N, C-alpha and C positions, 0 to 999 in steps of 0.2 A: 559272312561279318563272325568276328570275335570281339568278346564282349569283357572288359578288365569292370566288374562294379566294388566302384571305392565308397567308402563313409568316411566324412569327415569327421574328428574326433576332437580335436582343437579347432576353437574358431578364430579365424581370421586367418588363417594358411592357407596359400593357393591351393586350389587341386593342380596336378599333376595332367598337364598336357603334351599332344605330340604337338612339334614343332616341324617349321621346314627344313629347317639345317640340322645336320645327322639324324640316327638311326633310333636314338635313345632320347627315354623321356627323362626330364630333372625335375629332382625333388626341394623341398626346400626348407629350412628349418623352421621349427614351427614353433618354436620361441627364442624372445632370445638367451642366448646359451654362450655363460663365460667359459671359460677354462684354465686352470693356471699350469702353467708349463713345468718343467721338469725342475727337481728342488734336492739339492743335498743334505741325507739325511744331518740329524743334529751331532751323531757321536760319531760318524765316519765319512768318507770321500764318497758313500756311497749312493749315487741317482736314481731317485723314484721321478718315474713318468705317470702322467696323470691318463687313467683312463676313463674318457667318458660314453655316455650313450646317446645322439642327440637324436630329439624326438619328431617326428618328419608329420605328423599329427593326423595318420589316415589309415584304417584296414582296407584292405583291398581283398576280393575275393577273384582270383584267375578262370580262368576256363578250364573245365578237367583235358587234364593229360598237358599242365603246360605249368611251368616254372618261373622265376623269375631270378633276374641275377642284377644285385646293387653293385656298385660298382663308384669310386668318387670322382667328381669330375676333373680334369686337368687340370684348371685353375683352383682347386680348391688345398693344395699345398701351399701354392704360390701368395695367397690371399689369406692364411687362418694359420698357418705353420702345422697343420693338423695331417694325419694319415690314417685310413681306416685300418683296423689292426686286423681285420683277416682278409685283408686285399681285395678281399670281394664276398659280396652275402649271397646266399642262395635260399631263398623264398619256394617250400611249395606249394601245393593247390589247400593243404590241412590246416593250414595258417591265414583263416580267412573269416573268425569272429568279430565279433564287432568289436571286441576288446584290444583283440593280435593289433598292438599298433608296430607300423614298421618304423626301425629306429635305426641309427646309422654309428657303430661303436669306434670310437676315435682314440687317437692317442698323441697328447698333445708336446709342442718342442717347444709352447713358446708361451705364455701368457696371450691370449687373445677372447676378442668378441665377436660372437655370431650373431648379427643380426636375425630378425624372424623374415621369414621367406627369403631370407639369402639362397641361391641354390647352391647347393654343398655336395651333392651325390646325383646319381643316376641311375636308371634302369631301364631293361630291355625282357620279353618273356621270350623263352625260347621252348622246345616240344622235351617234357620230360623222358628219362629214359624209360619211363613205366605207360609212355604214352600208346595207348591201341591203334592199332590200323586204320581205324573209321578216324579215329583223333588227327594220326598223322595227313589222313584224305584230305582231312577240313581244314586244317594247315595248309596242305598244299594249295588247295584251291579259292584259300580265303585272300582277300582283294584288299581289307579293311582290318584294323583293330580300333571298337570304338571303347571309348571310357565312359562312361552310366556313371553321375551320384546319384546312390541311394541312403535313405536314411537304416536302416536294418539289410543287414548283409544274409539273413537268412541261412546261417552257419555257424555250428557248436565253437566258442572259445577253446583254441587249444592251451590258452593259460601262459599268454602272453610270450614275448621276447628270450630265445635261450630257450622253452620250455620242451625239448625234447631231448635235455640230462645228457649229463657228461658219460655213461656206460651205459 
């Protein structure tokens, strides 16, 4: 069995759980979020879009040799008029400290409010390209993934969302 450790960072947010429908795990907005939609600049007809990071309320420690892929739920655009700015997000095993909160970067096409605990994106884990032979064997013979809520991830904080820099 593979274990994913989750530390809740924000109070009142539902912890991700596997559900019987589908292979991905739904993630929820951790606080009521209002996003202002696109606007025209004052001095021209240039349209300015608002980019926002929506907090998901937790940090997570993935098993060694694995990574997570975050993508919007299929209904997210229909309900809120937002898209994930980087199409998908990739989170590797080094993003696992107590303060490394998962977030969803979005671009808004209208003014919208996302209530706390609404499901807005989803994730799945997969083998990393750096996975060892034994990690691949463990994945091949694992029958289940367990999510465990913990108070401490016992890992160094990498520096938060986007901490690997631009260069």
